[in-house]
N, C-alpha and C positions, 0 to 999 in steps of 0.2 A: 605792333605785332597783331593789336585786338581789330583795328582797323582793317588790315590785312585777312584776317580772320573772315569778318562779317561783311566784307565791301560787297557781296551779292545781295543783301538786306539794304544796302543804302540806296535811300531814292534817288533818281536822276540828280534832281536839282539838289543834290551836294553842294557844297562849299567848292569841290572839285568839279562842277556841272560843266558838262562838253557842251551844252546848246549853245552858250553865250549869251551875253545880253547885248541888247540893241542900241546900238550908238545913238547919241545925241546930237551927233553931227550930220548934216544932212548927205544923205549917198551920193557920190559921185554919179552924174549921168553918163551912160555909155551911148555912144553914136553906132553902135553892133547893133541891128536888128536880125534875129535868129531867124535864117532863111535858109532853103536849100535847093538848088538846081534840081529841076524835073527830074533829068537823067539818074540822079543820084537815089530816087526813090527806092530802086530795084535793089541798090549796093547796100543800104542801111536797112533793108528788110534782113539781110544775111547775118546782121549782129543778134547773138546769142549763146548761150552754151551748147557746146556739141553733145549729143548723146553720148553717156559713157559706154564704151568697147571693152572688152578683153584686149591688153596689149599684147601684139603683135609686132616682133621687128621689122622694120624697113628690111629690104634687099642689102643695103649698104652697110646696115649694121653687122648683120650675118655674114658678109664678106669680108668687112672689116675684123671681126673676130676668130675668124677662120685665118686671115692672113698673121694678125699678131702672135696667134699661138704657133707660128712657125717661124717666122722673121721679123723683122722690122716693118712698121706700118705709118703710113702719114695719111689721117683722115680730115678731109675739108669739107664741113658742112654746116648750114646756119645756123645762129643762135637759136636753140630750144630746139633743135633737130634730134636731139638724142645721143652727143657723142658721150654723155657722162654714163651712161649705158653701156656704152663697149669699154668703156674702162671701169666698170663696175663688174661686168662678166669677165673681161680678162683677169681683173684681181683674184675673181673667185677660181678661175681655172687654175692660175699659179698656186695659191692656198691650198687648194684641194691636192696638189701634189707636195705639200709640205714647204713650198717656196714663198718668197719674200718679194713684195713690191713697193715701190717708191713714185709717189702721185707729188709732182712742183708745179707750183703754179708761179706766176710773176707778184703775186699781190699776197702781203700777209692777211688782208680780210678775206681772200676768198679760200686761200689757205685754212682759216679759221671755220668758215663754212663747212668746207668740203670735209675739215676734220669732224665736225658735228654729222653731217651727212653720212658719211661711212660709218661713223659710230652706231647710227641709229640702223645702218643695213647690215653691216657686219660685225655688230657687237662693238661696245667700248673696248674690251679687253684687247681686242684685233688690231686695235687702231693707235698710234702715237701721233705726236703733232712736234716738229722743230721749227721753230720760225727766227729764232733769235731773242725774240721778247718770250715765246711759249714754249716749254720743252717737256713734253709728258709722254710715258710709255714709251721711252725710245727703243726698247727691244722689239715690239710688237710687230708680227707679218707686214703688217702695212703702215706705213710712215708717210705722213702728210707734211708739207713744207714748202719753202720759197727754195726757186732755182738757185740761189747764192748758197744757202745749205748743202745742197746735194754736191755743185760743184767744189766746194768745201771738203765734203766727205771723200770725193773722188782726189783732190790732193792729198789727203791724209793717208788714203788706200795705197797711191802710187809710191808717197815716201815710205810705207812703212814695207811696201811690197808684198801687200796682203789683198785680196779680193774683196770687192765691194761686196755685203753682205744681201744682194737684192739678185732678184730673176727676171724682174721688169719695170722699165722706168718709163711712166707717163709725163711726159711735157705739155701742158696744158698751156692754151692761148700761145703757140709755136710761131706765130706770127713777130712774138717779141723778138725772134733770131734778128731781124731788121731792126730793131730798137736801137735810134743812136747812141744812147747811153748805157744799155742794159745786153744788148745784144751779143756783145761778147761774152757772158756767161753760158747763154746757150749754145754758142757755136764750142765754145770749151769744154760743155758735159758731152756734145755729141763726139768730139774728137777722143777725150779720154775715156769715155765708157766703154768696159770689157765687151768684147765683141759677143761673149755669149749670153749678154742681158739683152733681152727683145726691147726695142726702143719704139714705144707708142706716141705719136706727134698728134694734138689736136687744135685743130682752128676753125675757126669762120670765115677767114679770108686771106688765102695765098695766092697769088697771080702764078707764080714758079715752081709749082710743087713737083713737077716732074725733073726738073733740074736739081731740087734740092734731095729728091728720092735719089738720083743718078750719082749725087756729089757722095751721100750714106753709103750708096752699094759698094763705090769704089773704095773707100776708106774702110769699110765694116767686113768688107767682103763676104756681104750677104744681101740677100733682096730685099728690098725696102718699096713695100705695093703702095700706091697711091690710090685712095679711096675717095671719090668726090659725089657729094649729093648737092644738087642746087635748089631741089624744092624746099621752100618753107613750109615747116609744120602747120603755120598760122598764115593764110595767104596776106601779102600787103596791099593795100588800096590806097595810093596818092592823093590828097586832097589839096585844094588852095582855098585859102580864105581870102573873100573880096573884101577890102576896107569897110564896105556896108554891111558886114557880117552874114552874107550869103555864101555857104559853101559849094564850091565847084570843083568836079574831077579835072585832077592835074593834068591827065594825058586823056588824049581820044587815041586809042590804040597805043601805037608807039611815037606818035607825035604830042607835041604839047598841044592841051585843049584852047581852042579859039580864045576865049575869055582870058587865059593865061597870057597867050601872044598878043593880045592887045595891050594888055597891061605892062607885059615888058616893054612895048614901044613906049607905053606914055611914061614909065619909070625913067627910059633913057633919056628922053626929052626934058624930064624933071628932076634929073641929076640924082636917080636912083634913090627914091622914097623919102618918107618923112623923116623928121630928127626928134619928132615927140615920142616919149617912150610908148610902148604897145599898152592897148586897153586889157590888160590880162583879164581883169574880172568881166569884161565884155567876152572875150574869147571862153573864157571856162561858161558862163551862161549859155554860147552857142553850144558848146561842145556838150553840157548837159542835157540840152534841148533836145538833141538828138541823139543819146544814150551813146556819148563818145567819149565817156570817163570810165575809168581813170585814166590819167595821162602825164604825160613827163614833161615838162616845157625845158628844152635845152637852151640856156642862156649864156652869152659871153664871158660873164665874171662873176665872181663870189659876191660882189656888191650887188651886182643887178638881179641874184638869187634873192639874197636877203630883202632887198627893195621891194620886191614882188610881192612880198608877204603883206604888204599894206593894202591889196586890193580885196583881203578879205571882209572889209567894211563894207562893200559894196555887194557881198554875197549873201545869200539867205541861210543862216544857221545849220548845221547840220541835223538829219532827223535823230530824235532820240533814240539810242541803241545801247541797250544794255549789254550786248556783246562787245561792242565798240568801248564800254568803260570797262570791262572785266579786262580785256587783251589790254589796255592802256595802263591799269592797275598793276597788271602780272609787270610789265615791263618796267613800270616807274617802282615796283619793290625791289627788283633787280639792278637796276639804277638809278637808287635815290635821289641823287645829286641834279638827277635832270626836271625833278620837281617844279626846280624853279628858272629852269631854262628861258633863257629870252623869248624863244620862239614857240614855247610850249602853249601859247594861246591860241596864236594861229592854227597851231594843230588840234587843239581841242575843238574850237569855236566854228573853224571853217573845213577843218579837213584839210589843209595846206601845210605843206615843209619847203624846206630848203635842203640841200644835200649838195656839198661840195668840199674841197680840202681843209678848207680854212675851220672845219667845225671837229667838236671832238669824236674820237671813234664811238664812243656809247651813243651818241646822240646819233649819229649816222646810222647804225645798228638798230636803234627804236624805229626811224623811220622807214629804213626796210622793212621791218619786221608789220609795223603798221600797213605799210603799201600792200606785202604780200599778204596781209589778212584781208584784205579787200576794204579797209576803211579811210582810206584817204582819196580824195577828190585830184589832187595836183600835187608833182613834186619839182620844184624849180630846181634844175640841177645844170652843172658845168658837165663836160664830157665825161670826165672822171668816172662817172657813172654807169658808161657805157663799155668799160673796160673790165670785164669779168665778173661783176656783180650781177646775182639771180635777181632781178628786180625789173620784171617785165610791166608793160600797161596796155590798154588796149587803144590808145593812142599816142603817139610821138609828135611834139611840136616842134618844128626848126624854127628860129626868127633870122637865123644867119648863116651864111653858106660858107664861111671861114670859121678857120679853129685857131687857139694860140697853141702852138708848137713847142712851148717854153722859151723860145726868144722872139718871136713875133707871130703876128696873125698870118696865116698862109689861107688858100682855099682848102675846103674839107677833100681829104683824100677819100678814096672810094673806100680802103680800109676804115676810116675814122667813121663814115656815113654807113657802112654795114654795121658796125658796132651799134650805132646809135636806133639803127632801124630794126635791128634784132631787137630791141624792145619791145617792140608795137607786136602784139596780139601775143595772150598767154594760152600756152598750150594748154587742153583740157578745158579751159575757161572761155574762149573767143573761137567762134567759126572764122574771124575775120579780122585783122590787124589794121591799123592805119597810120599814115605819114601827114600832118598838115604842114603845109609850108606857108608862113605868114609875111607879105612884103614888109619891106623896112628898110633901112639906111645901108644896112649890113648884109641883105640879103641878093642874091644874084640867082633868079629863078631858074636861067639857061643854065647854071652849074648846080643846081637840082636836078634837073632834068638830065644833064649827062651823067651823074652819079647813079641814077635809076638803071640806067642800062650799062654804066662803068666796068669794065672787069678789074677785079682786083690788082693792086700794084705787085711788081714782081719784088722779092727781099733780095737785098743786098746786102753782104759779108761786111759786119761792124767790127770783127777782130783787129784789137790793138792791143800795144803794150802797155802795163803801168808799173811800176815798181813792185806791187803786191802779189801779181801775176809773175815777173820775172823770177822772185825769190820763191815762189810755191814751185814754180816749175825747177827750179836747181834744188830742189830738197830731193829731187828723184832724178832728176836728167842731167845730162851733160850738156854744155852749148850745142853738141852738134846733134844731139837728141832733138833739142829744141827747133833747129833748122829742119830736121826732117818733118816738125810737128807743122811748120809754116808751110811747107810745100804740100802737106794732108789737108791745107785749111779750104773752106770754102771760098775765102778770098781767092785762093791758087787756082780753084777749080775755074771759078766764073771768069778771072781772067784769062784762063786756058780756053775756054768755052767763046769766048769773043775774040780772041786773036792767034790762039793755037800756041801761046806761051805761058810757060806758068812763072817764068825768072821775074817779071815784074814786080806783081803782087807781093811775091814770097820773100824777093829780094829785098824790098823797100820792110816789110817785118822785120825782115833779119838784121838790116843793117839799123832799124831803130832799137832792136833788140841789143846790137853790140853797144849803142849809146848808153842803155841804160846798165848794161853790165860793166862797163868801163868806170861808168859814176859810182856804182857799187862797189867796185874794186877800189878805187879811190878813199872810198868811203870807210873801209874794211869791212864791208858785210861780205865780201867775195873775195877768195885767195886768188892768186894768178893764174892758178890752173882752172879757175871757174868753178870750185865747189865752196859753199858757203861756209864762213868762219863759224865760230862759237854764237858772235853777235848777229850774223845772218842767219842762223836757226831759228834763235827767238825771235828776230825781227819777222821772219815769216809767218809767224803765227798772228801777226797783226794784221788781220785782213781787213783794211781800214780804207777810207781815201786818201789820208796821210800817214802811211804807214811808217816813212823815214822822220817826216818831224815827231811824231809820237816815240819812236826809236831814239831819237837826237834828245828828248827830254827825261827818258828813261836812263840814256847814257851819261847825262849832266846831272842827273838826281834834281831835275828842275821841277817835277811834280812834288805835290805835299804829301808826306807818308803818314801822318799822324792827325788830319783834320779832311773827314770824307766829304765836309761839303764844301771846302774849297777846291778839293781834287774835282768833284763833279763839276764845278764852275771852271777850272780850267780845261777839262777834257770838252766841255761844250763849246769851247772854242773850235775845236778841230772837227766836231759833230756838226756845226751849223751849216747847212748846205743853200742857203741865200745868199744872193748878191750884194744884197744891201744891208747898211748898218741898222739895229733895231736902236729908235731915238729913244735915249735915256737921260734922264738927268744923272750925271757923274758925280753930282757935289754930294759930300756928307758920306760918301761910300768906306766902309770899314777898309782900314789901312792895311790889314792883313790879306782883304782880297785885293787891293790894288797891287801889294808887293808879291802876292802869288802869280799874279796876271804878267806883272812886270817880270818877273822872273824868268816867267816861261818863254816871252816873248824875246828876251836879250838871249836865250839859250839857242834858239831856231831862227835867229836872224841870220847868223854866220852860213849855217845851212840853205837857208833859203836863198841868199845871193850867190853861192854855188852852184843850186840849181838853175838859178837864171843865167848864170855866166855860161851854164853847159847846155842851155838851150831849151830847157825846161819850163814850163809854167809853174811857177811858185802859187801856193796858196794864198787867198786874202783871209787874212783871220781878223775875225771881228770880236774885240774884247767884251762889247754890249752881251754878245750871246752868254758869256759866262757870269756878269752881272745878272742876266733875266735867270740863269740856272740856279747862282747862288741863293735867290731870293724863294725861290722852292724849295732846293734842297736844306734849307733853314726852317721846312715845314709850315710856312706861311700857307693861309688859305688859297683855293685855287682863283676864286673871282678877285682876289687883292693883288696876286701876281699878275693876271691878266690887264686888271685897270693899272696898275703901276706900269707895266712895259709897254703896252698897245698892242700886243702880240695877238694875231688871232689865234683862237683856240686850238684850232687845227694844227697851226703853225708852230704852237708851243707844244704842244702833244707829242709831235713829229720832233722836235729836237730833246725832248724829253725820253723818247725811244731810241734815236740814235745815240744820243750821250749815253744811254743805257748799254747799247750795243757795244760802245767803245770800251767802255767800264769791263764788259763782261771779258773784251778779250784781253787787255791788260791785267783782269784777276785771274785768268790763265796763265801767267807768268809766275805762279808762284814757285816753282821750282828754282828761277833764277833771280826774279825780283819779289822775295816773298813779303817785306814791310809794302811796298807800294800796291801787290796785289792783293793782300789783305784789305789794304782801304778802300781799294777798286770795288771790292763787294761789298764792304759796308754804304760806299756810297751808291751803289746801283740799288740797294735794298731800299736805302733812303727816299731814292727819287721815285720810285717803282710803287706808287699810291694812286688811290682814287682821287680824280676821275680819269686819268690815264691809264690805269691798270683797272680791268673790268671782268676779265674773265676769269 
């Protein structure tokens, strides 16, 4: 505490000095010679901070605000164009009338960020948050949370036959409606939301906005206005880095610049670029020479992001800055465990950081804060940083024209490309932003050119059934009601738009629903009339990936009821969402742990077989996830658990948070399963600790 209070007086060459020491190793030589094409001189002359001017809302913002006060509204505008201003003003308008607003986002990190932002804007007592991990001030007039939580509240309202205590719903990142895994949640919200509640949809990239609006108008019987804004708040200028180190314009008008076209021909002849890793330090020096930092370097993988930090040895140390030191101390005071983070040295000495899903949430937040405060040169990031996080830079650098979609690498979509380039140029800090394309093995410059002029992709319905959805619908709907829901779905609307028939899409959804219904009836969760049994009612509250398997364990008393560490371990097996086994040594494991895991597997095995026989895909259950969780639940040191398991910190943190959410839902069954519910509550408390829980 003493160090914290006196840090303003600490000389910069403290043991936590940020200037770094000169490496005794010879600096790697770079073949890049910083130069620019003569045609760029006038462009780079535009770099600078715009003069501050009084805020005046754009026409599209005024139009959107007028629309949402009357009916529904879909706003499609570039990243940083001011969509949040529309949301805030719409919320204020509702609050002034004594109403309530719900702001839903796809990411917990984005929800946390908006919670803080809205708390500063509207006062903390007026803003609450519900994400599953965090639950604060839930009776506030403004609630921020994830879309899954909002969907679950709609389930509860339909079950109780009551109205949602809300007058405005804002769905941020509305293009997630087309997400293969989570789009169903967005569509459910739009279908179930009471008509009296106005709906504001915000997105940077949707191709078929008019179609979505027409569908919403048809099912909600009220107008949905589409507001589009194409102009970026900070103009984007595309650049190309020649292997010599010379910067060139990427385009000549709307055509590919001559130098890029010539390089494309050479690449095609030489089988598309070098296999050598990029000269990151050389590229940083080029950008620094021409005042193009800070930058985000988008790389293919987590390992590439981490490996790129070694380029710091070839860079000049950061200039001494007391503001830098003060801000970093402030953040390390908040997150003490990060003081020994393996990447803190690169951040301190060279202003470089990596940001990806394999890292602790607290570390990612520290990196974001240091970047937003203007202290970092470069962030090496995967594409996850482009989705929703307020994290702009002067330049974004692309080394690849493809992107991992969760299953394979595929060419960049216009949606992903716009999300990435939306980070280029900081509103209020930059007059111009830049995209730099770097040639390489996985870079198709022709594809990048297409993306610069490509229209956003159309969103397709992702509505599909799962057992959690079917159980929750049957809480308040008859099977006949569910059939009508499918007929009102976006899937049916799109089918009708294409061939004039709704029968196909709605009929397929209905047929699949019947398969789920009949299986639930055979398992005793639904009676012959289509109503939930007593078991079905409590199972519907398990809004998890594998509700039937967890329900099976509860039925068979296969969960530990008197040992919270064992329960956390067993539940982690259901929470683990990766497709590969964690490679752990299984010898010398506690007998009680192995017995608990074996008991669970024996309980669910018959049900898994019946699921497969009925045509459903049964879950892959990896007991190694339970072993990893057991080590953490015992209270072992974080670094020891990471070393023992070999799991990336971010993946372990995700497993803990997902396990905690599963335990939270089991703990909610205190009226039907009091012993295991109480144990689940204790288990959740045991695993939610630093460095995973930091808010």
